[in-house]
ZAVO-100846 format. One line per 8 residues: number of its first residue (from 0); for each residue x, y, z of C-alpha. Coordinates in pm, whole numbers, plus 32768, in hexadecimal, padded with zeros to 4 digits. Layout:
# ZAVO-100846
NUM) X Y Z  ...
***
This chain:
# ZAVO-100846
0) B9CF 3026 8649  B8A1 30FC 85F0  B7CA 303D 84D4  B722 312B 83D2  B5AC 3125 83BD  B485 313E 84BD  B45A 2FCB 8505  B4AD 2F41 8651
8) B51B 2DF2 85CF  B534 2E1B 845A  B663 2D97 83B6  B6F7 2D66 826E  B801 2C49 8248  B8E5 2BC6 812E  B93B 2A61 814B  B9E4 296D 8064
16) B9CA 27F1 8049  BB19 2733 805F  BADC 25D1 8043  BA0B 257B 817B  BA1A 26AA 8230  B9C2 2805 8220  BA9E 2933 823F  BA38 2A78 82BB
24) BAD7 2B78 81C6  BA49 2CB1 826A  BA58 2D4E 83D1  B93D 2CCB 84A1  B853 2DD2 8558  B852 2CFA 86B1  B9A5 2C49 868A  BAE3 2D0A 8668
32) BC0B 2C81 8594  BB27 2B8D 84E1  BB91 2BEB 8388  BC5A 2ADD 82EC  BC89 2A35 842F  BB41 29A1 8486  BAF0 2867 83DE  B9B9 27A1 8414
40) B97A 2633 83A0  B850 25F8 82CB  B7F6 24E7 83C6  B808 25CA 84EE  B6B4 2615 85B0  B73B 277C 85E5  B6D6 27E6 848D  B5B3 271D 843D
48) B51B 2823 835B  B64C 282E 8286  B6A6 26C0 8279  B550 267A 8214  B519 2783 8104  B686 27C7 8090  B63E 271C 7F49  B507 27D8 7EFE
56) B4B2 2940 7EE0  B390 29FB 7F93  B304 2A45 80E1  B2F7 294A 8215  B301 2952 8385  B3F7 28A2 845D  B4F5 28CB 8579  B627 29AE 8538
64) B78F 29A8 85DE  B702 2A34 8715  B5F5 292F 8746  B4DB 2A23 86EB  B3CB 29F0 85F5  B3E3 2ACE 84CA  B33D 2B18 837D  B445 2AEA 8278
72) B45C 2B38 80FD  B568 2A6F 804C  B5F2 2AE7 7EF6  B70A 2A71 7E25  B7F9 2B6B 7D8F  B804 2B22 7C16  B956 2A8D 7B8F  B9D4 2A37 7CF0
80) B9A8 292E 7E00  B952 2A58 7EFE  B802 2A7C 7FA0  B752 2BB6 802A  B689 2B7E 8159  B594 2C94 81E7  B4EE 2C28 8348  B437 2CC7 844E
88) B3A1 2C40 8593  B234 2BBD 8586  B1E1 2C67 86C6  B246 2DC4 863E  B169 2D68 8510  B04F 2D3A 85C4  B072 2E61 86A8  AF41 2F52 865E
96) AFDC 307F 86B4  B101 3057 85E3  B055 2F9B 84C0  B069 30A4 83C4  B1C9 30EE 840F  B21A 2F87 83E5  B176 2F8C 8284  B24D 30B3 822D
104) B36C 3008 82B6  B331 2EDA 81E2  B2F7 2FB3 80AB  B43D 3052 80FF  B4F1 2F0F 811C  B463 2E91 7FDE  B4D0 2FD6 7F37  B63C 2F8C 7FBE
112) B61A 2E2C 7F20  B5B9 2EBA 7DDE  B6D9 2FAA 7DCB  B7D1 2E9C 7E3D  B757 2DB2 7D36  B76A 2ECC 7C3E  B8CA 2F0C 7CA3  B91E 2D9B 7C92
120) B887 2D85 7B2F  B949 2EB8 7ACB  BA8C 2E23 7B42  BA44 2CD2 7AA7  BA00 2D84 795D  BB43 2E4A 7975  BC08 2D29 79BC  BB80 2C6B 789C
128) BBC9 2D90 77AF  BD23 2DA1 783D  BD59 2C28 7815  BCC8 2C34 76B6  BDAF 2D44 7648  BEE8 2C84 76C8  BE66 2B5B 7611  BE33 2C25 74CB
136) BF92 2CBD 74EC  C02A 2B62 7520  BF64 2AE6 73F8  BFE5 2C00 731D  C14D 2BD8 7382  C146 2A58 7344  C08D 2AA9 71E5  C19F 2BB5 719B
144) C2A5 2AA9 7201  C216 29AE 710C  C1FD 2A9C 6FF8  C360 2AFE 7024  C3DA 299B 7031  C310 296A 6EE2  C39A 2A88 6E4A  C4FB 2A0D 6EA3
152) C4C4 28BE 6E2D  C445 2925 6CDE  C564 2A20 6CA7  C64F 2906 6D34  C5F5 27F6 6C3B  C581 28B5 6B01  C6A6 29B1 6AF7  C787 2979 69A6
160) C8AE 29C0 6A92  C941 28BD 6B63  C8E6 28E2 6CCE  C967 27EA 6DD7  C988 27CE 6F3F  CAC4 2742 6FC6  CB4F 26DB 711C  CC53 27E0 716F
168) CD48 26F2 720B  CD40 25C9 7133  CCBF 2659 6FE5  CBA4 254B 6FDF  CA82 25C0 6F02  C951 25E1 6FDF  C857 2631 6EBC  C877 26C0 6D55
176) C79D 2711 6C23  C78E 26B4 6AAF  C874 27D6 6A75  C99C 2723 6B12  C95D 2602 6A31  C963 26D8 6904  CA8C 279E 6988  CB65 2661 69B7
184) CAD4 254E 68EF  CAB8 2477 6A0F  C96C 239D 6A46  C8A2 23C1 6B88  C91A 2268 6BFE  CA76 22D5 6BBE  CA5C 2404 6C9C  C97C 238B 6DB3
192) CA54 2328 6EE2  CB90 23C2 6E38  CC5B 24F3 6E7C  CCDE 2607 6DAF  CE24 2589 6DE4  CDF2 2412 6D98  CD3D 246E 6C5F  CE6D 2550 6BFC
200) CD88 2675 6BB2  CE9A 275A 6C3E  CFE4 2760 6B85  D088 2719 6CCA  D04D 26ED 6E43  D11F 281D 6E91  D04B 28F5 6D8A  CF1A 2887 6E45
208) CFB1 28DF 6F90  D01B 2A30 6F10  CEB0 2A8D 6EA3  CE17 2A07 6FDF  CF14 2ACE 70AB  CEA5 2C0B 6FF3  CD2E 2BB1 704C  CD8E 2B73 71BA
216) CE48 2CB6 71D3  CD2B 2D8A 7136  CC00 2CC7 7198  CB9F 2CB8 7029  CC21 2CD5 6EC5  CB8C 2D68 6D8C  CBD3 2D3D 6C1B  CD37 2CA8 6C47
224) CDB0 2C1A 6B03  CE37 2AC1 6B34  CEB0 29AA 6A6C  CE12 284A 6A9A  CE35 26FC 69E2  CD1B 265A 690C  CCE9 24EB 6934  CDD4 2496 6812
232) CEDE 256C 68B1  CECF 26A7 67DE  CEFB 27F2 6889  CDC8 28D6 6889  CD82 2A24 6922  CC6A 2AA5 6A0E  CC08 2BC6 6AEF  CBF0 2B37 6C4D
240) CB29 2BCF 6D66  CB00 2B29 6EBE  CA8B 2B71 7012  CAAC 2AC2 716C  C96D 2A1A 7200  C8FB 2908 72E2  C841 27EA 7251  C7B3 26D1 7325
248) C8A4 2740 7453  C9DE 2739 735E  CAB8 286A 72FD  CA8A 2866 7187  CAD9 2928 705B  C9C1 299A 6F6C  CA71 29CE 6E0A  C9DF 2A4E 6CC3
256) CAC6 2A2D 6B90  CA69 2AD3 6A3F  CB0F 2A25 690D  CBCC 2B3C 6869  CCB5 2A54 678E  CC53 2ADD 6628  CC81 2C4E 66AC  CDD3 2BF7 6737
264) CE45 2B32 6609  CDDB 2C56 6538  CE95 2D2A 660F  CFC2 2C60 65FB  CF9C 2C4B 6464  CF88 2DC8 6466  D0BB 2DF4 6541  D184 2D01 646D
272) D110 2DB6 6338  D16A 2F05 63D2  D2CA 2E8B 6430  D2E9 2DF7 62CC  D277 2F45 6233  D36F 3004 6313  D481 2F0C 62B0  D421 2F46 613B
280) D426 30C5 6178  D575 30B3 6218  D5F2 2FDA 60FB  D558 30DE 600B  D5ED 31EC 60CA  D73D 314B 60C1  D71E 3113 5F3B  D6C6 3273 5F04
288) D7D7 32D8 5FCE  D8D2 3205 5F38  D84C 3255 5DD0  D871 33C3 5E1E  D9D1 3393 5E83  DA36 32A8 5D5A  D997 33BD 5C55  D9F0 34F3 5D05
296) DB5A 349C 5D27  DBA4 3453 5BA9  DABF 3570 5B4A  DB85 3659 5C24  DCBA 35FC 5B57  DC0D 3614 5A07  DB6D 3772 5A69  DCBB 37E5 5AF9
304) DD95 377F 59DA  DCB1 3808 58CE  DC84 3951 5999  DE14 396B 59A2  DE28 3913 582A  DD23 3A05 57CD  DDFE 3B14 584D  DF43 3A85 57A3
312) DED3 3A27 5648  DEC3 3B1D 5530  DE7F 3A35 540D  DD0F 3A75 53C1  DCB7 3908 5359  DD63 3881 5488  DCBA 3979 5575  DB6C 3916 54F0
320) DBA5 37A6 5540  DC10 380F 569C  DAD2 38E1 56BD  D9FB 37A3 565F  DAB2 36D3 575F  DA89 37C9 586C  D8F5 37EE 5812  D8D5 367F 5803
328) D979 3662 5967  D893 377B 59F6  D75D 36B5 5959  D7D3 3585 5A07  D80C 3631 5B4A  D6B4 36D4 5B22  D604 3582 5AEA  D6C3 34E3 5C26
336) D664 3613 5CF4  D4F0 35E1 5C90  D500 3473 5CE1  D593 34BA 5E3A  D49F 35CF 5E7B  D36F 34ED 5E21  D402 33D6 5F0A  D424 34C0 6037
344) D2B5 3546 5FEA  D231 33EE 5FE8  D2D4 33A0 6122  D248 34D2 61C7  D3B7 3530 6221  D3A8 368E 6197  D390 378F 62B5  D345 3903 6261
352) D43A 39F2 62FC  D3A6 3B39 627B  D467 3C90 6297  D41C 3DE2 621F  D4C5 3E1D 60BE  D4D8 3F1D 5FB6  D41E 3E69 5EAA  D4BB 3F20 5D7F
360) D620 3EE7 5DF5  D5F6 3D8A 5E42  D566 3D42 5CE5  D66D 3E0C 5C45  D782 3D1C 5CBB  D6D4 3BE6 5C1D  D65F 3CA7 5AFE  D7D6 3CF0 5A96
368) D82B 3B86 5A7C  D72E 3B46 5953  D7B0 3C70 5885  D8A5 3B95 57BD  D797 3A8E 578E  D696 3B8E 56F4  D7A9 3C2C 5621  D811 3AE2 559A
376) D6AB 3AAE 5512  D694 3C0A 5488  D5AA 3C83 5595  D584 3DB2 565E  D57F 3D9A 57CA  D522 3ED9 5899  D4CF 3F18 5A12  D3F2 403B 5A79
384) D35C 40B8 5BA9  D2B6 41F3 5C25  D33D 41EE 5D7E  D494 4135 5DB4  D445 4152 5F39  D318 4081 5F42  D34E 3F56 603A  D2B3 3E09 6060
392) D2A3 3CFE 617E  D343 3BD2 60DA  D43F 3AB9 60FD  D566 3B0F 602C  D588 39A2 5FC6  D420 397D 5F48  D424 3ADA 5EA7  D566 3A77 5DE8
400) D4CF 392A 5D5A  D383 39FC 5D17  D453 3AF1 5C37  D52D 39F8 5BA3  D421 3909 5B39  D337 3A24 5AA0  D452 3AD8 59E3  D4E7 3993 596E
408) D38E 3916 58EE  D344 3A6A 583C  D488 3A53 5782  D45E 38F4 5733  D309 3916 569D  D357 3A5D 55C8  D3DF 3A60 546F  D3CF 3BC9 5424
416) D395 3CFC 54D3  D3F6 3CF3 5635  D3AA 3CF1 579E  D348 3E0A 58A9  D371 3DD6 5A1D  D2CA 3ECE 5AFF  D2B0 3F04 5C67  D1B9 3FF5 5D22
424) D0A8 3FFC 5E11  CF24 3FF6 5DDA  CDE9 3FDF 5EAB  CCF2 3ECE 5E85  CBAE 3EA4 5F5F  CC39 3FA9 604D  CD77 3EF9 6076  CED0 3F90 601E
432) CFB7 3E8F 5F5D  D104 3E96 5ED7  D113 3E01 5D78  D205 3D51 5C8C  D19C 3D49 5B0E  D238 3C94 59FD  D1B5 3CD3 589A  D21B 3C30 575D
440) D1CC 3C35 55F6  D1E4 3ACB 55DA  D114 39AE 5552  CFF6 39DE 5659  CF22 38D4 5717  CDCA 3856 56A9  CCA4 386B 578D  CCB4 36F9 57B3
448) CE1A 36E0 57FE  CE0A 37F5 590C  CD46 370C 59F2  CE73 3619 59FE  CFB6 36E5 59E7  CFC4 36F1 5B5E  CFAF 3586 5B7D  D0F2 34A6 5BC0
456) D1AA 3423 5A85  D097 34C1 5999  D0E1 35BD 5873  CFF9 3653 576B  D0BD 3594 5664  D0EC 342F 56C5  D147 32D9 563D  D256 3277 5538
464) D1F5 339D 5454  D212 34B0 556A  D29C 35FB 54F4  D382 364B 5619  D458 3593 571D  D42D 358D 58A2  D3B0 34B2 59C7  D253 3574 59EE
472) D2B2 35B9 5B4F  D30A 3734 5B4E  D1A3 37BE 5B6A  D13A 36B2 5C68  D24F 371E 5D41  D216 3887 5D06  D0A5 3863 5D88  D113 379C 5EAA
480) D20D 3895 5F15  D11C 39BE 5ECB  D015 3908 5FB4  D119 38D4 60C1  D15D 3A50 60C5  CFFC 3A9D 60F9  CFDF 3B23 5F83  CF21 3AEE 5E39
488) CF7A 3AA4 5CD9  CE9E 3AF8 5BB2  CED7 3AA8 5A38  CE48 3B70 590C  CEAA 3AEB 57B7  CE3B 3AE4 564C  CEA4 39DA 5554  CFA3 3A60 5477
496) CFBA 3BB2 5519  D06E 3B81 5652  D031 3B41 57CF  D03A 3C10 5915  D07D 3B7A 5A7C  D032 3C56 5BA5  D0A9 3BEB 5CE0  D00E 3CA5 5E26
504) D0E7 3CAB 5F4E  D0B3 3D22 60BC  D0F3 3EA4 60BE  D1B9 3F41 61D9  D22A 40A5 6220  D35F 4111 6182  D4A1 40FA 6237  D5ED 41A3 625B
512) D701 40CD 61E2  D857 4116 627B  D910 4097 615B  D886 40BB 5FF4  D8A7 3F9B 5EEC  D98D 400E 5DE5  D8E2 407F 5CA7  DA1F 403B 5BE0
520) DA09 3F0D 5AEF  DB7A 3ED4 5ACB  DBBB 3D9C 5B98  DD1C 3E06 5BF1  DC9D 3F61 5C7C  DD24 3FCB 5DD1  DBF1 3F43 5E83  DC77 3DDD 5E5C
528) DDF4 3E09 5E56  DECB 3DFD 5F9E  DF22 3F3B 6047  E076 3FCB 5FEE  E17A 3F36 60CC  E2FE 3F28 60CD  E2EB 3DC2 613A  E20F 3CAE 609C
536) E13F 3BE1 6190  E184 3A76 61A3  E089 3966 6151  E08E 37F6 617B  DFC6 372C 608B  DF7E 35C5 60D5  DED7 352C 5FA3  DF0C 33C9 5F13
544) DE65 341F 5DC7  DF5A 3486 5CD5  DE70 355B 5BFD  DDE3 3618 5D1A  DF29 363C 5DC0  DFB4 36CB 5C69  DE8B 37DA 5C58  DE92 3842 5DAD
552) E00E 3873 5DAB  E003 391C 5C3E  DEEB 3A1F 5CB5  DF81 3A6F 5E08  E106 3A6B 5DBB  E10C 3BC2 5D2B  E08C 3C68 5E6B  E102 3B6D 5F7B
560) E20B 3A86 5FE0  E16D 3937 5FCD  E1FE 37E3 601A  E137 36B1 5FB3  E150 353F 6037  E075 3405 5FDB  E049 3357 6131  DFDD 33C1 6293
568) E11C 332B 631D  E1F6 33FC 6237  E124 3534 62A2  E14F 34F6 6415  E2C2 34D8 63EC  E2E1 3629 634E  E1FD 36BD 6443  E2EF 364D 6564
576) E400 36F7 64C6  E381 3828 6415  E290 3944 644B  E16C 3996 6365  E05E 3A9F 6355  DF4A 39BF 62E2  DF0D 3841 62A7  DE50 37CA 6161
584) DDE7 364C 61BA  DD44 356C 60C9  DC50 347B 6190  DC88 3335 60DE  DDF0 3300 60B3  DDE2 3182 6054  DEB8 30B4 6125  DF36 3118 626E
592) DEA1 3220 634A  DD93 330C 62E0  DD82 3485 62C4  DCA7 3480 6404  DDB4 33CC 64BB  DEB0 34D1 6447  DDC5 35EA 649F  DD7F 3551 660C
600) DEF7 3540 6644  DF30 369B 65DC  DE1C 370E 66CA  DED9 3666 67E0  E00B 3745 679E  DFFC 3898 6859  E0DF 392F 6755  DFD1 3923 6659
608) DEAF 397C 6732  DE5C 3AAE 6651  DEC5 3A20 64F9  DDBB 39D9 6400  DD7A 3873 63A6  DCB2 3834 626F  DC03 36FF 6200  DC0B 36C1 6094
616) DB06 35C0 6040  DA4C 3530 5F0D  D927 34AF 5FEF  D880 35F3 5FE4  D753 35D6 60CC  D6DF 36CB 61ED  D6EE 3597 62E2  D855 356A 6279
624) D8C0 36C5 62A7  D826 36BD 6417  D8D6 3587 6471  DA1C 3606 63F7  DA00 3749 64AC  D9C8 367A 65F4  DB01 35AA 65A8  DC13 36C0 65BD
632) DBEE 377D 6470  DBA7 38F0 647C  DB35 3912 62FF  DA9F 383C 61F0  DAB2 385E 6069  DA0B 3745 5F96  DA8C 36D7 5E3D  DA86 3729 5D3A
640) DAC5 38A7 5D40  DB52 39A8 5C3E  DC92 3A63 5C59  DBBA 3B98 5CB1  DB0F 3AE3 5DCE  DC58 3A5B 5E65  DD1A 3BAC 5E66  DBD8 3C4C 5F03
648) DBCA 3B55 5FFD  DD4B 3B4A 6069  DD4A 3CCA 6074  DC26 3CE8 6155  DCBD 3BD1 621F  DDCC 3CB0 6280  DCFF 3DED 62A5  DC3F 3D22 63B1
656) DD8D 3CEF 6478  DDFA 3E4F 6464
***
C-alpha cells in the first residue's frame, strides 16, 4: 500500500494492551494484514522498544517488528487503553540529505497525533455527555415514579371515602384505608386478612358477584349505587366505583365507595311522603267527589221541586215560601261549587280550554238567572254594552264562574239601588282588551279591606258580628280564573258609595256565529222546545233517585215519550225488547250494575250505534266528564240542572242527530 508522507520509513501505529500482549489495531506499513491479527508478547525480543516503554510515554529508540532500529514516540489516548506510536528508522534520521524532510515529517506526525488526540477527547466528551443525559433522564423518571407513588399513597390513606384493594378471585382485602373502617364500623385488625364476603360487607355473595361481573365486562365502573352492610347488620348505601388492576402480580379490584346513606334515606323519606301526599290527595279527591254527589243529588230534587211548584202555586204566601226554598238551595249549590272549584285549583287540575266567544251574549245567559234574586231585594239589575259583537278568548266554565260570583256578590252586598253589568272593549298600554264591569251601589269596601278580599276565606266583614253570609271564596276564585285566562282584575270602591269590579280578558276579532243565541227571555220559547213532530221521540231514563226521576220525567213528558226505571238490570231488559231514540243514564245506581255498565252494553249493540247515550251525574268534574265520554257515553249533563237547561239540552241532543 502507499503510505502517506515523504518519509521512507516513518510510520504511525495504534496499539492496545490486552493482558501481557500488545495488539496492533491499525494496518502496518511494512506488514500487510496485521490490523487486529498481529499480537506481540511484552516479553518478546521482536518489539523491545514497545515492551520496554509501553507503560511510559515519550520518545525512545528500540527495535520494531521488522527488527530495525527506530526512533519511537509513544502517547496514550486519553480515556482509553490505546497507544499511538509514531516511529522512523534511525538511519533515515541521520541521513543529511533528507534531514529537513525528516524534521518536517516528524512535525507532520506530531500534528496527526495532536489531531487524533483532539478527536479522541471530543469523542470522549460526547460520550460522557450522552451517558450523563441518560443518567439524568433515568434519575428524573425514578423521581417522577417516586412522586407519583407518594401522591397515590397520600390520596389512598387520607381520603374520607373508603378505598380498598381486593383480590379479584377470592375477595381477600389486600390493602385498605381509614375510610373503610369508618364506612363499615370494623377495626383494622378485623379487616386485615379478611374478605369482603367473610366480613359480610356485601348483602350477599350473589350481589357481589353481580357487581364484579359488571366491572369485568366494562373494565371499570363509575358511581353505581349499591347497598352494603354495616358491622351491626344495618343496610347502608354507597356510590361504588371500581377498576381492574394488577397488584403484586395478582389481578385485583381497586374500589372506591362514597357513603350516601343520609341522602338515600332522605330520598326514601321524600318518596314515602310523596306517596302519602298522593294517597291523601286521592282520598281528598274521592271525598270531594262523594260530597259533590251526595249534595248535588238532593239539591237537584229541591231545586227541581221548587221550580215546578213556583209555576203551579197561585197562593202568594205559599209562593214566597217556595221562592225562599229555591233561593236557599241555589245558595247552597253556589257554596258547593265554590268549594269544589277551590279544591280543583289547589290540586292544579284546572286546565284552560279557551274558545272565541261573544262576551255580551255569554254574560247575558248568566245575567238572567239573577233577575229574580235582585227583584226579591227590590234592586234594579241592568245589562249594557256598546257593541254586542265584541269577542273574548275565554274558557266558558271560568267565564261563567267569574260572572256568577261578581253579580252574586254585588246583589248580596247591596241594600238600595241596584247593579249595572257592562261589556265592551278598551285599550290599555297599547293592548286591546275585552272587559266585563260590574258596578253596584252597595256598602263599598274600605282601603284596608281591599287588600284582603282576594284572599281565601276572607271578607271585609268577619267574625261573629259579620254583616253578610258567605264563604269568602268567591273573589279568590274569580282572581285565580282571571289569571288562568291571562287577564286582569281591578277594583274601585268607596265605603258607603258602592264598588266597581273590572275584569280585562284577552280580546279577539269578531266572529260570525252561524246560530245566534236567542234573545227571548221566555224559557219556553221555540229555542228550547222540541221541533214539531207527529210522533214523540222515545226516551229511556235509568235513575235510582226518586226525586231526580220525578223531576226529569215531569219536565220531559209533555214533549217526549219517556219511560223510567230504577236499576241498570231493568234498563237492559227494556233495551233488549224496545227501541228508543235516546238513553238518559244516572251513573251511580246503588246496588247492581252502574250506568257505565249499561252504556257499554248499549255501545256493543249495533242497533244503537247512532243513538245518544247521556250520562246524568252528580259528580260534576271535567275529569269525570272526560272519563265518561271514553266509557260509551256520547253526552254528559251534570246535576243539578234547571227545567230550562234540561229542555234545551235534550232538544239540542236531537238536533245533532238529525
